[in-house]
N, C-alpha and C positions, 0 to 999 in steps of 0.2 A: 734721603728720599728724592727720587728724580722728579723732574717737573711734571711729567705725565701722570705719575702716581699721585702727586700733590693735588693736581686738578681734579682727579676722580674722587679723592677723599673729600675735598671741599664741596664738590657737587652733591655728594650723598648727604653731607651735613646740611646743605642748603635746602633740599627737599624735605628732610625730616623736621627741621626747625621752623618751618613755615615762612614763606617769603613775605616781605613787606608789601602791602597792598596800598597803593596811593592813586587817587584820582581815577576811580574805575571808569573806563570807557567801554562802550559796547558797540558791536557791529550794528550800524544803522541799516536795518532792513525794514523799511516802511513802518517805523515806530512800533515794532513788536514789543508789547509790554513785558515779554519774557526776557528781553535784553535789559536787565535792571542796571542803570548807570551808577547807582549808589551801593549796589550790593557788594559785600566783601565776604568771600568764603575762604576758610582756611584750606591750604593746600595739603592734600594727603601725601603720604610718603612715597607714593608711586602713581604714575599716570597710567591710564588704561592702555595707551599705545606706547611702545618702546621708542624712546627718543634720546639719542646720545648728546652729551654736552660737547660742543665743538671747542669752546674756549672759555676762559674766565675773563671777565671785564674788570677794569680798574675800579670802576664805580657802577652802581646799579643803573641799568638801562630799561626803558619802557618796552614791554613785550605784551602780546595778546595771548591770553590763556583761555582755551575753550573748556567749559564745564558742561557735563551732562549728568543730571540727577545727583548733583553735589560731588561728583568725582571729576578729576582732571582727565580730559581726553588727550590733550597735548598743547604745545605752544605753537601758535600760528605765525608763520613768517610773512605771508602776504594776504591781507584781508580781502583784497579785490578778487582773488581767486574764488573765495567762498561766496562773495557777492555775485560773481559771474555764474557760479554753479547754481545758486538759488534762482537766478533769472532764467537759466537754461532749463532747469527742472520745471519751473513754473510754466514755461512756454510749452514744453514737450508733454508733460504729464497732467497738468492741471487746467490748461486753457480750455479744453473741450467741455469738461464737466463744470469748471468754475472759472468762467471767462473773466470775471472781475475780482478774482481772488487776490488777496494780499499774502503772498507766501513768505514766511519768516522761519526762524528757528523755533522749535517747540517750546512749550511753556517751561519745561525743566532744563532748557539748554540756554546758555548765555556765554558771551565772550567778555572777559574782564581784562582791563589794562593794568599790568602789575610791574613793579620795579624789581628786576631780577639781576643777579650778579653773574649770569652765565649767558653765553650765546649757544643756542640749540640748533641741531641739524634741521634741515627743511624737510618736514613730512606732511606738507600741506595736502598732497594728493591722498595720502593715507587718511588724513583727517576728513577730507571731503568724502572719501569712500565710506568711512565710518558713519558719517552723518546720513548718507543716502541708504546704506545697508541697514542701519538701525532705525530708519524711519523717524529721524529727528527733526523733520521739517513739518510745519503746520501752516494752516491758513485760518484766517478769521472766519468763524462760523457761528451758528446759533446754538448755544449751549442750553439744553433742557435739564434742569435739576429737579428731581423729585424729593419730597420731604423725607423719604426713607433713605436718602443718600445715593440712589441710583442716578447716573448721569449719562446722557447721550448727546450727540451733536447732530443737528439736522441742517440740510441745505436750505430748506424753505420752511419757516414756521407754519405756513398755511398747510403744508403737507402733514405736519404733526397734528394739527387740529382735525384734518380730514381722517387721518389714520385713527386717531382716538375715537372719533365718532363711528368709524367703521367697526372698530373693535367692540364698542359698546352695543352695536346692533346684534352681537351674539347673545345679549341678555335681555334686550327689549326690542320691540318692533319700531320701524320707522315712524309709524303713526304715533306711537307712545312717545317717542323721542321728540317729536315736534311740540307736543304739549309741555313736556317736562322742560325743554330748553327755554320756554317763555314763562315758566313758573306756574303753569295752569294744571289743574287736576285732569287726569285722563278720563274722559267720559265712559260710562258703562251702563248697561241695562240691568237693573237689579234683579230682573226675572230671568235673565239669560245665564246659562251655565258656562262660565268662561273665566279666564284669568286676565287680570288687568294690572299694569304697573301703578304703584302708589308713589314711589319715589326712587331716585337713582343717586348714588353717591360714589365718587372715586375717593377712596380713603387717602391715597397719597396725592397731595397737591403738587403742582408743577409750576416752575417759573422759567422764563426764557430770557437769557442774557447773552452777551457776546463772549466768545471764547475761542481758543485756538486748538485745532486738532489736525491730525494727518488725514488725508483723503480716505484712507482705509477705514477710519473710525467715524466717518460722517455718513449718516443715512441720507441717501440721495433722493429718495422718492417715497411716496405714500406706502407702496408695497413693502419696502424694507422696514419702515417704521411700524407698520402693522405687525410684521413678523416679530419685531422686538417686543411690542406690547403683548403679543401672544406667548412668547417663549423666553423673554429675557435675553441674557448674554450668551446662552448656549445650552439648549436642551436636546438630548439625544432623541431623534425622531423615530416614530413607529409608522410603518407603512402596511397597507392592506392591498392584496392583489385582487382586483375585481373578478368575480366569477360570473358565469352565465346567469342572466336574469336578475342580477343585482340592481338595486335602485339606490338613489342618494339616501333616502330615508332608511332603507334597509341596511346599508353599510354603516350609517351613523348609529343605528340601533345596535349592530354587532359590536361596534367599537366603544359603545357607552358614551357617545358624545351627541350633541344636538345637531340636527341637519344644518342649522345656520353656521355652526362652527366648522363643519365639513366644507361648506362653501367658502368661508373666510380663509381657511388654510390651504384650500385648493382653488386658487383664483381662476383656473381654466374652466371650472364648472360654474356656469352662470345662474342656474336655477335648480330648484328641487325636482323639477320635472324633466331635466335634461337626461338623455340616455347616456349611460357611461359604458365604456368599451371593455369587454372582457380582456383581462391581462394587464390593464392599466394599473399603475401603482398610485395609490391615494394616501396622502398624509392623514393619519388618524390619531395623531398625538394630542392628548388632552392638554388644555391650557396650563402653563406653568409661568404665569405672568409676574413681572416685578411689581405690578400694581394690583390692588384689590378693589373689585367692583361690587358694591352692595346694592341689591335691588329688593325693595319690599313690594310684594304683590298681594292683590285681593283675588282669592281663588274661590269661586262660587261652585258648589257641588250639590247634587241631589243625593240624599242619603236615605237608606232604608232604616226604618224604625221598627223593631220587632216588639211584639206584644209580650206581656208578662207570661210566666208559665201558666199552663191551663188551670182553670178553676174547677174543682170537683164538687159536685153537689150530691149528697147521699140520697138515694131513692129506695125506701123500704119495699116498694112494690116491684123492684127489679131484682132478679136473681143475683146473689153474691157472685162476684167475679165477672159479671157482665157490665159493659159500659155503653152509653149512648151519647153521642155528641149532639148537643142542642144548639150550640153556637160555634160556627167554624172560625178558626183563626184567620185574621187578615193582617198583613203587614201595613204599616203606615209609611210616610215619607216626610222629610224636612228639606228645605232649601237652606244650606248653611254657607255663610261667607267666612272664609278663613284669611287671616293675615299670615303670610309666609315670608321669611327672610332668606334670600339667596346670596351667597358669597362666591363670586366667580362661577355662577351657574349651579352651585351645589346648595341644596336646601340645608339650612342650619337650624338646630333647636326646635324642629317640628313645626306644626301648624297650630294657630291659636284662633278659636272661633270668635268672631266679632259681631255676628248677627245671625239669628236663626228664625226662620219662618216655617210654621207648621203647615204642611200641605194636606196631610191626611193623618188622622189619628189611627193608631193600630187598634185592632179588635181582638180582645182576649178570648181564647177558646173556653167554652163551658161544657163540661162533661158530667152527665149523670152516672153515678156509680151505684150499682145495686148492693143492698145490704141484707136482702132476704136470704136466710140460710137454708140451703137445700142439703139435708144430711148425706145424701148419696152423691152429691156433686162437689168436686173439689173447688177450693177458692182460687186456685191458680197461683197461690203463694206457697212455695215449698220450704220445708225446714230440713236440716240434716237428720238422717235417720238414727244417729247415735249422739249421745252427749259427749262433751269434751273431745270433739272429733279431731283425728289426725289423719291426713291423707298419706297413704302408704304406697299407692300405685294409681297414677292418673289415667286419664283417657288415652288409650293406645300407648301405655307405658311399655307394652310389648305387643307384638303382632296379634291381632284378633281380640285385644282387651277393650271391648266396647262398654266399659263401665268405669267406676272409680271404686277403689278399695279404701275403707275407713276403719279406724280403730278408736276405742275409747281410751284416752291417755290416762285416766284415773282407774277405771275398772275394765280390765281386759275382757271380761265376760258379762258386761253390762247389758242393758236393755236395748232392743231394736224398736224404733218407733215409726209409725206411719208418717210419711213426709207430708201428706195432705189428706183431707177427707176423701172417702170413697167406699167402694164395695170390694171385699176380698173376692178375687176371681179364681185364684188357685192357691192351695196350701198343700204342698206335697214334698217329695224327695227325688233327687236326681244324683246319679253316680258321680258327676263332676262337681256340681254346686251344692250337693248335700240337701239339707232341709231348706226350703225356699217358700216365698209368698209373692204372688202377683196381686196388685191392687189396681182396679180400674176406677179412675177419678171422674169418669163420665163427662169430661170436658175436652176430650182429645188426648189426655195424658194417661199413661199407665206407668207404675213403678214396680221394681223387682228388688227383692232382698234375699241374698243367698248366703250359704255356709252357716245357717243357724245351728246353735249347739244342740238343740233338742227339737221335737216336733213343734211346729208353730202354735202360738197361743190362740189363733183365730181359725175359723173354718170358712169354706167357700160360701158366698152369699151374705156373710156378716158385714154390717155397716160399721166402719171405723172412723174415728175422728182424727183430726190432725194432732200428732204427738202421742196418740194412744199406743201402748206397748203391744207389739204383735209377736215378739219372740225374744230370744237371747242370742247375743253374739257368740259365735263358735267357729269351728273349723271342720265341720262335717264335709263329706265329699273330698275333693282334692284341694287341700290348703296347707300351707306351711306354718300358719299361725292364726289365732282367732281374729276375724275381721268380718265386715259386711261387704259383700259384692253387690253394689248398688247400681241398677240400670234404670234408664228413663226412655220411654218412647213417646213420640208426639205424632198423632195421626198415623200410627203404625210403624214409624221409622225411628230407629235408635238415634238418640242425640247425646251429646256430652252432658252428663248430669251437673257438671260444674256450672253450666250456663243457667241453670234454674235454682240451684241451691247456693250459688255464690261462693263456692270454695275453690 
């Protein structure tokens, strides 16, 4: 085995078998906590960047190894180049937005001093490019950690507090917020119909500590933080194109969001009264926040109270079928206070009444109903003209059929009965409907019974009672089977008999 092949073999063995780590030293970049001086990580069998072995050393020598997210990036030849790069990037890219920033390697990036048996080629520039291209630099910032695990970095904690308050104004008013912030109950007029906040709670608590993040991951102002509180790490936005005569309230209503939310997510609109320009694109995306805001509200409403069903009083001096209203119905009203719970602006679990004040009692309608029987006057309550009735052809089951056809399911040639009291007006025969009877009920209604099997059992002028037999089911005239052709008129006009006999 020649010397070059021996060196390559030994190099492979060295990477796989894990190199001895002693006295870890880190790149001192303004005391970045991510450069852990005592941390010892096992070397993986291959680095991220290709780096050839130049030679094998007689004994282990100290070398600097760059790690990113527990993987070896490469062996650093000259640490000062990386230090110079950090200083240069800090000045060029961070100084304007973060003038006092302490730029260091990111939290998951560190350089460890390790004892290695090989000398590696110099790929410092590739390592520097990898650090820059993969955004492995970070600055000390304010780390906001929510109790649900969400994390963001903000430039100024004051901006976070302002953004949080701005976001909360989507769910309560500024006036309500002032009282709630100092722990006082929001005042309200118990006689006024309005909604008032009872309490406000952000379910996810937040803490602010120091942490390190790249500038792309740092929310630099209140507007950016409000956007995060509204939509989290990335929600696909929906937009609405303003049409002629659109208003802020109108667009909000179309989108199913509140006017306040429309203002929050479209900061160029300053008020609900502002005119919006036709053709403008407005964000109408509903909140998809990483935090949950619970608001309990007192909602006072005026509600209509309806009276019980009408009370009927029998009057033997009033003709049967007639009614007279002696007390008119009047609706009442209550003032009801409800407690409602809203989660992120959406009502949950309905409303629960907590206080009711009667404003006006309802008045029940009272109706006198006549019970005096008039033999020639119908009661207005109709029965079916046959027993065990089966409907074989309904109202307009074919063109011109202004009746209903009924059969007796038990006795095909059973009796035909008067649907209500009245006077027989006609009892005769017709070529199409055969033997038939007309009864005048003297209350605006007339009934007709056709296709009787034989001559009717009644004669004109005869008074008949409700249910009295007036003939026999048949198929005289033009009929394909025994049935009753039953018609009803009201004030001279044919009506659907099913509306009065309930079939």
